C-alpha positions as CSV (number, residue, x, y, z in Angstrom):
1,M,0.0,0.0,0.0
2,A,1.0,3.6,-0.4
3,D,1.9,6.0,2.5
4,P,-1.0,5.4,5.0
5,T,-0.7,9.0,6.2
6,G,-0.2,10.6,2.8
7,F,-3.8,11.9,2.7
8,L,-3.1,13.8,5.9
9,K,-0.2,15.6,4.4
10,A,-1.4,16.8,1.0
11,P,-4.8,17.9,-0.5
12,R,-6.1,16.7,-3.7
13,E,-4.6,18.4,-6.8
14,N,-6.2,18.1,-10.2
15,P,-4.4,18.5,-13.5
16,K,-4.5,22.0,-15.0
17,R,-6.3,22.7,-18.2
18,R,-4.7,24.9,-20.9
19,P,-6.1,28.5,-20.9
20,V,-9.5,28.6,-22.5
21,H,-8.6,31.4,-24.9
22,L,-5.8,29.3,-26.3
23,R,-7.3,25.8,-26.4
24,V,-10.5,26.8,-28.3
25,K,-8.2,27.9,-31.1
26,D,-6.9,24.3,-31.7
27,W,-8.0,20.7,-31.3
28,Q,-5.2,19.5,-29.0
29,E,-6.0,17.8,-25.7
30,V,-7.0,20.3,-23.1
31,Y,-4.9,19.2,-20.2
32,E,-1.3,20.3,-19.4
33,P,1.3,17.8,-18.4
34,F,1.1,16.9,-14.7
35,P,4.4,17.2,-12.9
36,V,5.8,13.8,-11.8
37,E,6.6,14.9,-8.3
38,S,3.0,16.2,-7.9
39,L,1.7,13.0,-9.2
40,R,3.7,10.9,-6.7
41,T,2.3,13.1,-3.9
42,Q,-1.2,12.4,-5.1
43,A,-0.5,8.7,-5.3
44,A,0.7,8.8,-1.7
45,R,-2.8,10.0,-0.7
46,C,-4.1,6.5,-1.3
47,M,-4.7,5.3,2.2
48,D,-4.4,1.9,3.8
49,C,-8.2,1.6,3.8
50,G,-8.4,-2.2,4.4
51,I,-11.2,-2.7,1.8
52,P,-10.5,-0.7,-1.3
53,F,-14.0,0.1,-2.6
54,C,-12.3,1.6,-5.7
55,H,-12.0,-2.0,-6.9
56,D,-15.7,-2.3,-6.9
57,G,-16.3,1.1,-8.3
58,C,-14.2,0.2,-11.4
59,P,-16.0,-2.4,-13.6
60,L,-12.5,-3.6,-14.7
61,G,-11.5,-4.3,-11.1
62,N,-8.3,-2.3,-11.6
63,L,-5.6,-2.9,-8.9
64,I,-5.7,0.7,-8.0
65,P,-4.0,0.7,-4.5
66,E,-1.1,-1.4,-6.0
67,W,-0.3,0.9,-8.9
68,N,-0.8,4.0,-6.7
69,D,1.9,2.7,-4.4
70,L,4.2,1.8,-7.3
71,A,3.8,5.3,-8.7
72,R,4.5,6.8,-5.3
73,R,7.8,4.8,-5.1
74,D,8.7,5.8,-8.7
75,D,8.5,2.2,-10.0
76,W,6.7,3.1,-13.2
77,A,7.5,0.0,-15.1
78,E,5.9,-2.3,-12.6
79,A,3.0,0.2,-12.2
80,G,2.4,-0.2,-15.9
81,E,2.4,-4.0,-15.6
82,R,-0.2,-3.8,-12.8
83,L,-2.3,-1.4,-14.8
84,H,-2.3,-3.5,-18.0
85,A,-3.1,-6.6,-16.0
86,T,-6.8,-5.6,-15.8
87,N,-7.1,-3.0,-18.6
88,N,-6.2,-3.4,-22.2
89,F,-6.4,0.4,-22.9
90,P,-5.6,2.5,-19.8
91,E,-4.6,5.4,-22.0
92,F,-8.2,5.5,-23.3
93,T,-9.9,5.2,-19.9
94,G,-7.4,7.7,-18.3
95,R,-8.7,10.3,-20.8
96,L,-12.3,9.4,-21.3
97,C,-13.7,7.5,-18.2
98,P,-15.6,9.6,-15.7
99,A,-13.8,7.7,-12.9
100,P,-16.4,5.8,-10.9
101,C,-13.5,4.5,-9.0
102,E,-12.9,7.9,-7.5
103,T,-16.5,8.3,-6.3
104,A,-16.1,5.0,-4.6
105,C,-12.8,5.9,-2.9
106,V,-12.9,5.4,0.9
107,L,-11.1,8.7,1.3
108,G,-14.0,10.4,-0.4
109,I,-16.3,9.7,2.5
110,A,-14.9,12.6,4.5
111,D,-12.3,14.2,2.1
112,D,-11.5,14.7,-1.6
113,P,-10.8,11.3,-3.2
114,V,-7.5,10.2,-4.7
115,T,-6.8,11.5,-8.2
116,I,-7.0,7.9,-9.6
117,K,-7.8,8.9,-13.1
118,Q,-4.8,11.2,-13.5
119,I,-2.4,8.6,-12.0
120,E,-3.7,6.0,-14.4
121,W,-3.3,8.3,-17.4
122,T,0.3,9.2,-16.4
123,I,1.3,5.5,-15.8
124,A,-0.2,4.6,-19.2
125,D,1.5,7.3,-21.2
126,R,4.8,6.8,-19.3
127,S,4.7,3.1,-20.3
128,W,4.4,4.1,-23.9
129,D,7.0,6.8,-23.7
130,E,9.5,4.4,-22.2
131,G,8.8,1.7,-24.7
132,W,7.4,-0.7,-22.1
133,V,4.3,-1.4,-24.1
134,R,5.2,-4.1,-26.7
135,P,3.2,-6.6,-28.7
136,V,2.2,-9.7,-26.9
137,P,1.7,-12.4,-29.6
138,P,0.3,-15.7,-28.6
139,V,2.6,-18.5,-27.6
140,E,0.5,-21.1,-29.4
141,K,-2.2,-20.9,-32.1
142,T,-5.5,-22.8,-31.7
143,G,-6.3,-22.8,-35.4
144,M,-9.7,-21.4,-34.6
145,R,-11.1,-18.2,-36.2
146,V,-13.2,-15.5,-34.5
147,A,-15.0,-12.6,-36.1
148,V,-15.4,-9.4,-34.0
149,V,-18.0,-7.0,-35.5
150,G,-17.3,-3.5,-34.4
151,S,-14.0,-1.8,-33.5
152,G,-15.0,0.4,-30.5
153,P,-13.5,-0.3,-27.1
154,A,-15.6,-3.5,-26.5
155,G,-14.7,-5.0,-29.8
156,L,-11.0,-4.0,-29.5
157,A,-10.7,-5.4,-26.0
158,A,-12.4,-8.7,-27.0
159,A,-10.2,-8.9,-30.1
160,Q,-6.9,-8.3,-28.3
161,Q,-7.7,-10.9,-25.6
162,L,-8.8,-13.5,-28.1
163,T,-5.7,-12.9,-30.3
164,R,-3.4,-13.4,-27.3
165,A,-5.3,-16.6,-26.5
166,G,-4.1,-17.9,-29.8
167,H,-7.2,-17.5,-32.0
168,D,-7.1,-15.9,-35.5
169,V,-9.2,-12.8,-34.9
170,V,-10.7,-10.6,-37.7
171,V,-12.3,-7.3,-36.7
172,Y,-14.9,-6.0,-39.2
173,E,-15.6,-2.3,-39.1
174,R,-18.0,-0.5,-41.5
175,D,-16.1,2.9,-41.3
176,D,-13.0,3.5,-43.3
177,R,-10.8,3.5,-40.3
178,I,-10.7,1.3,-37.2
179,G,-11.8,2.7,-33.8
180,G,-15.6,3.1,-33.8
181,L,-16.7,6.0,-31.7
182,L,-13.2,6.3,-30.4
183,R,-12.2,7.4,-33.9
184,Y,-15.1,9.5,-35.1
185,G,-17.3,10.2,-32.1
186,I,-14.7,11.4,-29.6
187,P,-13.4,14.8,-30.5
188,E,-9.6,15.3,-30.8
189,F,-9.5,17.7,-27.8
190,K,-10.6,14.8,-25.6
191,M,-8.3,12.2,-27.1
192,E,-5.9,12.8,-29.9
193,K,-6.1,10.0,-32.4
194,R,-2.4,9.2,-32.2
195,V,-3.3,7.6,-28.9
196,L,-5.6,5.2,-30.7
197,D,-3.3,4.6,-33.6
198,R,-0.4,3.4,-31.5
199,R,-2.5,0.9,-29.7
200,L,-3.9,-0.4,-33.0
201,E,-0.4,-0.9,-34.3
202,Q,0.4,-3.0,-31.3
203,M,-2.7,-5.2,-32.0
204,R,-1.7,-5.6,-35.6
205,L,1.8,-6.8,-34.6
206,E,0.2,-9.3,-32.2
207,G,-1.8,-10.8,-35.1
208,T,-5.2,-9.2,-35.0
209,Q,-6.5,-8.6,-38.5
210,F,-8.6,-5.4,-39.2
211,V,-11.0,-5.1,-42.1
212,P,-12.3,-1.6,-42.4
213,S,-15.0,-0.4,-44.9
214,C,-16.8,-3.6,-44.4
215,T,-20.4,-3.6,-43.2
216,A,-21.1,-7.0,-41.6
217,G,-24.4,-8.4,-42.9
218,V,-24.0,-6.5,-46.2
219,D,-20.4,-6.6,-47.5
220,I,-20.0,-9.9,-45.8
221,S,-23.2,-11.8,-45.3
222,S,-24.3,-13.4,-42.0
223,E,-24.0,-16.8,-43.7
224,Q,-20.4,-16.0,-44.7
225,L,-19.6,-14.9,-41.2
226,R,-20.9,-18.2,-39.8
227,S,-19.2,-20.4,-42.4
228,S,-15.8,-18.8,-42.1
229,H,-15.5,-18.4,-38.4
230,D,-15.8,-20.6,-35.3
231,A,-17.4,-17.8,-33.3
232,I,-18.8,-14.3,-33.8
233,V,-18.6,-11.5,-31.3
234,L,-21.1,-8.7,-31.8
235,A,-19.7,-5.4,-30.5
236,G,-21.3,-2.9,-32.8
237,G,-22.5,-0.5,-30.1
238,A,-25.9,1.0,-29.3
239,T,-25.9,3.2,-32.4
240,V,-29.6,4.1,-32.9
241,P,-30.0,7.7,-31.7
242,R,-32.9,8.9,-29.6
243,D,-34.9,11.3,-31.8
244,L,-37.3,14.1,-30.9
245,P,-40.6,13.7,-32.8
246,V,-42.1,17.2,-32.4
247,P,-43.4,19.6,-35.0
248,G,-40.7,21.1,-37.2
249,R,-38.2,18.2,-36.6
250,E,-37.8,17.9,-40.4
251,L,-36.4,21.4,-40.8
252,A,-32.9,22.0,-42.1
253,G,-30.3,22.7,-39.4
254,I,-31.5,20.0,-37.0
255,H,-29.2,17.1,-36.7
256,V,-28.5,14.1,-34.4
257,A,-25.2,14.5,-32.6
258,M,-23.2,11.9,-34.5
259,D,-24.1,13.4,-37.8
260,Y,-22.4,16.5,-36.5
261,L,-19.4,15.0,-34.7
262,V,-18.3,12.5,-37.3
263,P,-17.6,15.0,-40.2
264,S,-16.0,17.4,-37.6
265,N,-13.6,14.6,-36.7
266,R,-13.0,13.8,-40.3
267,V,-11.7,17.3,-40.8
268,Q,-9.1,16.6,-38.1
269,E,-8.2,13.3,-39.9
270,G,-7.6,15.3,-43.1
271,D,-10.4,13.7,-45.0
272,L,-12.4,17.0,-45.4
273,D,-11.3,20.6,-45.8
274,E,-14.4,21.7,-43.9
275,T,-17.4,20.1,-42.3
276,P,-20.8,20.2,-44.0
277,I,-22.4,20.9,-40.6
278,S,-20.6,23.8,-39.0
279,A,-21.4,25.9,-36.0
280,A,-19.4,28.9,-37.3
281,G,-21.4,32.1,-36.7
282,R,-24.5,30.2,-35.7
283,R,-26.7,30.2,-32.6
284,V,-26.4,26.6,-31.5
285,V,-28.8,24.7,-29.2
286,I,-27.8,21.3,-27.9
287,L,-30.6,19.0,-26.5
288,G,-29.1,16.7,-24.0
289,G,-26.8,17.3,-21.0
290,G,-24.6,14.2,-21.1
291,D,-21.1,13.5,-22.5
292,T,-22.2,13.6,-26.1
293,G,-23.8,17.0,-25.6
294,A,-20.5,18.2,-24.0
295,D,-18.6,16.9,-27.0
296,C,-20.9,18.9,-29.3
297,L,-20.4,21.9,-27.1
298,G,-16.6,21.8,-27.2
299,T,-16.7,21.2,-31.0
300,A,-19.1,24.2,-31.5
301,H,-16.7,26.4,-29.5
302,R,-13.8,25.5,-31.7
303,Q,-15.8,26.1,-34.9
304,G,-16.7,29.6,-33.8
305,A,-20.3,29.4,-32.7
306,L,-22.0,32.7,-32.1
307,S,-23.7,31.3,-29.0
308,V,-24.3,27.8,-27.5
309,T,-27.2,26.8,-25.2
310,Q,-27.4,23.3,-23.8
311,L,-30.9,22.1,-22.7
312,E,-31.7,19.3,-20.3
313,I,-35.1,18.0,-19.3
314,L,-33.9,16.9,-15.9
315,P,-33.6,19.4,-13.0
316,R,-30.2,20.7,-12.1
317,P,-28.4,18.2,-9.8
318,P,-27.2,19.4,-6.4
319,E,-23.7,20.7,-6.0
320,Q,-22.8,17.9,-3.6
321,R,-23.6,14.2,-3.6
322,A,-27.4,13.7,-3.4
323,D,-28.8,11.6,-0.5
324,S,-30.3,9.3,-3.1
325,T,-26.9,8.2,-4.2
326,P,-24.8,7.6,-1.0
327,W,-21.2,6.5,-1.1
328,P,-19.9,4.4,-2.7
329,L,-22.6,4.7,-5.4
330,W,-22.0,6.9,-8.5
331,P,-23.3,10.2,-7.1
332,L,-26.0,12.4,-8.5
333,M,-24.4,15.8,-8.5
334,Y,-23.8,18.8,-10.7
335,R,-20.7,18.3,-13.0
336,S,-19.0,20.6,-15.5
337,S,-16.6,19.3,-18.2
338,A,-13.8,21.2,-19.8
339,A,-16.2,22.2,-22.6
340,H,-18.6,23.8,-20.1
341,E,-15.6,25.9,-18.8
342,E,-15.2,27.2,-22.3
343,G,-18.5,28.9,-22.5
344,G,-22.2,28.4,-23.3
345,E,-25.3,28.4,-21.2
346,R,-26.9,25.4,-19.5
347,V,-30.7,25.4,-18.9
348,F,-32.3,22.6,-16.8
349,S,-35.9,21.4,-16.4
350,V,-37.1,22.4,-19.9
351,S,-38.8,20.5,-22.7
352,T,-39.0,21.3,-26.4
353,E,-42.5,21.8,-27.8
354,R,-41.7,22.5,-31.5
355,F,-39.2,24.0,-33.9
356,D,-40.2,27.1,-36.0
357,D,-38.9,27.8,-39.5
358,D,-37.6,30.9,-41.2
359,G,-40.0,30.6,-44.1
360,Q,-37.4,28.8,-46.2
361,G,-37.4,25.4,-44.6
362,R,-34.6,26.1,-42.1
363,V,-34.9,26.2,-38.3
364,R,-35.3,29.7,-36.9
365,A,-36.2,29.1,-33.3
366,L,-37.1,26.5,-30.7
367,V,-40.2,26.8,-28.5
368,L,-39.8,25.3,-25.0
369,N,-41.5,25.1,-21.7
370,D,-40.4,24.6,-18.1
371,V,-41.2,21.2,-16.7
372,A,-41.7,19.7,-13.3
373,F,-41.3,16.1,-12.3
374,V,-44.7,15.1,-10.7
375,D,-45.8,11.6,-9.7
376,G,-43.2,9.9,-11.9
377,R,-43.6,12.0,-15.0
378,F,-42.8,15.4,-16.5
379,E,-45.5,18.0,-16.5
380,T,-45.4,21.4,-18.3
381,V,-45.4,24.4,-16.1
382,P,-48.3,26.7,-17.1
383,G,-47.3,30.1,-18.6
384,S,-43.6,29.1,-19.1
385,R,-43.7,28.8,-22.9
386,R,-41.0,30.9,-24.6
387,E,-38.9,31.0,-27.8
388,L,-35.2,30.4,-28.1
389,P,-33.7,31.6,-31.4
390,C,-31.3,29.1,-33.1
391,D,-29.7,28.3,-36.4
392,L,-28.3,24.9,-35.6
393,V,-29.9,22.3,-33.3
394,L,-28.0,19.2,-32.2
395,L,-29.9,16.2,-30.7
396,A,-27.6,14.6,-28.1
397,M,-30.2,12.7,-26.1
398,G,-28.6,9.3,-26.1
399,F,-29.2,6.0,-27.9
400,T,-31.9,3.4,-28.0
401,G,-30.1,0.2,-28.8
402,A,-28.6,-1.8,-31.6
403,E,-29.4,-1.3,-35.2
404,R,-32.1,-3.7,-36.4
405,G,-30.3,-4.1,-39.8
406,P,-29.2,-7.0,-42.0
407,L,-26.7,-8.3,-39.5
408,V,-29.1,-8.7,-36.6
409,Q,-31.8,-10.0,-38.9
410,G,-29.5,-12.3,-40.8
411,L,-28.0,-13.9,-37.7
412,G,-31.4,-14.2,-36.1
413,V,-30.4,-12.9,-32.7
414,E,-33.1,-11.8,-30.3
415,L,-33.5,-8.4,-28.8
416,D,-34.5,-7.6,-25.3
417,A,-37.1,-5.1,-24.2
418,R,-34.6,-2.2,-24.3
419,G,-33.6,-2.8,-27.9
420,N,-30.3,-4.5,-27.1
421,V,-29.1,-7.9,-28.3
422,A,-30.2,-10.4,-25.7
423,R,-27.6,-12.6,-24.0
424,D,-27.2,-15.1,-21.1
425,A,-24.8,-15.1,-18.2
426,S,-22.0,-16.4,-20.5
427,W,-22.4,-13.6,-23.1
428,R,-24.2,-16.0,-25.6
429,T,-27.0,-14.9,-27.7
430,N,-29.9,-17.2,-28.7
431,Q,-27.8,-18.3,-31.7
432,P,-25.0,-20.9,-31.2
433,G,-21.5,-19.5,-31.6
434,V,-22.8,-15.9,-31.5
435,Y,-21.9,-13.6,-28.5
436,V,-22.5,-10.0,-27.7
437,C,-20.6,-7.5,-25.5
438,G,-20.5,-3.7,-24.9
439,D,-23.2,-1.3,-25.7
440,M,-24.8,-3.6,-28.2
441,G,-25.8,-5.9,-25.4
442,R,-25.7,-3.6,-22.4
443,G,-27.1,-0.4,-23.8
444,Q,-25.4,3.0,-23.9
445,S,-22.8,3.1,-21.2
446,L,-19.2,4.0,-20.2
447,I,-16.0,3.1,-22.0
448,V,-14.8,1.3,-18.9
449,W,-17.8,-1.0,-19.0
450,A,-17.2,-1.6,-22.7
451,I,-13.6,-2.7,-22.1
452,A,-14.6,-4.9,-19.1
453,E,-17.4,-6.6,-21.1
454,G,-15.1,-7.2,-24.1
455,R,-12.5,-8.9,-21.8
456,A,-15.1,-11.0,-20.1
457,C,-16.8,-12.0,-23.3
458,A,-13.4,-13.0,-24.8
459,A,-12.9,-15.4,-21.9
460,A,-16.3,-17.0,-22.4
461,V,-15.6,-17.4,-26.2
462,D,-12.2,-18.9,-25.4
463,R,-13.7,-21.4,-23.0
464,D,-16.4,-22.5,-25.3
465,L,-13.9,-23.0,-28.2
466,T,-11.2,-24.8,-26.3
467,G,-12.8,-26.2,-23.2
468,D,-10.9,-23.9,-20.8
469,T,-9.5,-20.4,-20.6
470,L,-6.6,-18.6,-18.9
471,L,-8.1,-15.2,-19.8
472,P,-9.4,-13.1,-16.8
473,E,-13.2,-12.8,-16.3
474,P,-13.8,-9.5,-14.6
475,L,-17.6,-9.5,-14.5
476,A,-20.9,-11.1,-15.6
477,P,-23.3,-9.4,-17.9
478,T,-26.0,-9.3,-15.2
479,R,-24.0,-6.7,-13.3
480,R,-25.3,-3.2,-14.1
């Protein structure tokens, strides 16, 4: 364990963000480098708590106290080993995970929790910088072939684990580049794509085969997938966006979030000179207060939006942990991301009634009402109707499950009541040899859950194919 009195000696210190007036002019990551000595001090705040609830807060079961102590002692190589023992991609989670481990930290009961996320990020990047992250090819090959459909965090985690177990793994991705939403959904200022590319190169050297620009169920049929592979892992994500069926929805200038974020990211990849959906000089309204909405917000700032307003139907959360979510649960509380620090207005407890046009088929304004949550449902507050001028509306209200397209239909897999691909306790669908993990089976969730499910699903596939497995199994799909 780390210094058991470290938390008495030093307060929590967060990484500093680059000045707003500078960072909104580029697409680089927003955080400044965290000094090593400061990080070691933060790692020393990890207390000898006896039962580290951070383990349970993290779906991956990361060995947090162990690598905290190793970072404190300046043993970065071993810290990297401990970090990678439970997480295939700590450089992704260190940047993108909201850190449920921190909200479960025992120190957080009466003090500020340990800066686990920043320590993880630093260990991961240090491991890359020092050349400690190398390909881990399988010792023996099984001669069995596995298809992984989808190259987001769940698909990549499953693919890497199965490759290392000795299977011939082929990852099918319908986009022209590998990475799923890590590639085209996450803006560059949250994770530069060089971080993704170096991990993909490691996987290629280990033997994982990537097939981009291939829509499973179309470019390769369900029958071909079955006949040419011993197992199929569905990891395509929960990609059906939640829409807003109100009058005026068909007007130009109203887009779902991914239709906005994807071309914006393609500009950063060099595919486009400019995005077809730009916030430059526009009055932007974002519907949805989650991570996707924040991604749209930061992107709109960098594109030069005239104004940005983010609307949320739920009431504003309390400043501190709500009584309804006591420690160590993920707390209901008011949060602000780096994008919120950059500007824009946030409005809570409102609902959109309709969109008005400008007489030429383009959105001119949004009509909204205040709402109150009464007896389990939202009710409009009388006399609260008002108009909010806007030129660009982005719908970032989440996702409703897996696409009901040729792949799902061709394989004949069943869906559950939430629109996700149904599965049992061993990650199996109703079809023999077909498994599902990540958002496609769980529903919209966190990157850390996707990686954990990909790892656990890989272990189940390996056991079914070979009769046993040495791969770790961090969780069961029934855990929510």
